[in-house]
C-alpha positions as CSV (number, residue, x, y, z in Angstrom):
1,X,14.8,-47.4,52.3
2,X,12.3,-45.5,50.1
3,X,14.0,-42.2,51.0
4,X,17.4,-43.6,49.9
5,X,15.9,-44.6,46.6
6,X,14.5,-41.2,46.0
7,X,17.8,-39.6,47.1
8,X,19.8,-41.8,44.6
9,X,17.2,-41.1,41.9
10,X,17.6,-37.4,42.5
11,X,21.4,-37.5,42.1
12,X,22.6,-36.5,38.7
13,X,26.3,-36.0,39.3
14,X,28.7,-37.8,41.6
15,X,29.3,-34.5,43.4
16,X,25.5,-34.4,44.2
17,X,25.5,-37.8,45.8
18,X,28.2,-37.3,48.4
19,X,26.2,-38.1,51.5
20,X,22.5,-37.4,51.3
21,X,22.2,-36.2,47.7
22,X,21.6,-32.8,46.3
23,X,18.3,-31.7,47.7
24,X,17.7,-29.1,45.1
25,X,17.8,-31.8,42.3
26,X,15.5,-34.0,44.3
27,X,13.1,-31.2,45.1
28,X,13.1,-30.0,41.5
29,X,12.4,-33.5,40.3
30,X,9.5,-34.0,42.7
31,X,8.1,-30.5,41.9
32,X,8.3,-31.3,38.1
33,X,6.5,-34.6,38.7
34,X,3.8,-33.0,40.7
35,X,3.4,-30.1,38.3
36,X,3.3,-32.6,35.4
37,X,0.7,-34.7,37.1
38,X,-1.4,-31.6,37.9
39,X,-1.3,-30.4,34.3
40,X,-2.0,-33.8,33.0
41,X,-4.9,-34.2,35.3
42,X,-6.3,-30.8,34.4
43,X,-6.0,-31.5,30.7
44,X,-7.7,-34.9,31.2
45,X,-10.5,-33.4,33.2
46,X,-11.0,-30.7,30.5
47,X,-11.2,-33.3,27.7
48,X,-13.6,-35.4,29.7
49,X,-15.8,-32.4,30.5
50,X,-15.9,-31.4,26.8
51,X,-16.7,-34.9,25.7
52,X,-19.5,-35.2,28.3
53,X,-21.1,-31.9,27.1
54,X,-20.8,-33.0,23.5
55,X,-22.3,-36.4,24.4
56,X,-25.3,-34.7,26.1
57,X,-25.8,-32.4,23.1
58,X,-25.7,-35.4,20.7
59,X,-28.2,-37.3,22.8
60,X,-30.6,-34.3,22.8
61,X,-30.2,-34.0,19.0
62,X,-30.8,-37.7,18.5
63,X,-34.0,-37.5,20.6
64,X,-35.1,-34.5,18.5
65,X,-34.4,-36.4,15.3
66,X,-36.4,-39.4,16.5
67,X,-39.4,-37.2,17.4
68,X,-39.1,-35.6,14.0
69,X,-39.0,-39.0,12.3
70,X,-42.1,-40.1,14.2
71,X,-43.9,-36.9,13.1
72,X,-42.8,-37.5,9.5
73,X,-44.1,-41.1,9.6
74,X,-47.4,-39.8,10.9
75,X,-47.7,-37.2,8.1
76,X,-46.8,-39.8,5.5
77,X,-49.6,-42.1,6.9
78,X,-52.1,-39.2,6.6
79,X,-50.9,-38.6,3.0
80,X,-51.4,-42.3,2.1
81,X,-54.9,-42.2,3.5
82,X,-55.7,-39.0,1.6
83,X,-54.4,-40.6,-1.6
84,X,-56.5,-43.7,-1.1
85,X,-59.6,-41.5,-0.5
86,X,-58.7,-39.4,-3.5
87,X,-58.4,-42.5,-5.7
88,X,-61.7,-43.8,-4.5
89,X,-63.4,-40.5,-5.2
90,X,-61.7,-40.2,-8.6
91,X,-62.9,-43.7,-9.6
92,X,-66.4,-42.8,-8.5
93,X,-66.3,-39.6,-10.6
94,X,-65.1,-41.6,-13.6
95,X,-67.9,-44.1,-13.1
96,X,-70.4,-41.4,-12.8
97,X,-69.1,-39.7,-15.9
98,X,-69.4,-42.9,-17.9
99,X,-73.0,-43.3,-16.7
100,X,-73.8,-39.7,-17.7
101,X,-72.2,-40.3,-21.1
102,X,-74.2,-43.5,-21.6
103,X,-77.4,-41.7,-20.7
104,X,-76.7,-38.9,-23.1
105,X,-75.9,-41.3,-25.9
106,X,-79.1,-43.2,-25.3
107,X,-81.2,-40.1,-25.7
């Protein structure tokens, strides 16, 4: 039954379908389908492989960016602490300067 369907499917002309069909048409059809499937499979595999490599590269870059962000936050925190310390010292210096000025004025 299945062979008969393939034979009828392979017939293009009425002359080709006389008894068992033209085997060259059937063979060329099957070979074309097989070659098309192979080429399609190869292209699909190539696209998948490239996307997988790009995905791995992107993951690596995202991890690097995350580490860089953490380092940046750490540096910013140190700068904030330094600014606070600097402000405290500057205020102390201004206070000391005022005291020195008041002492100099009193003499």
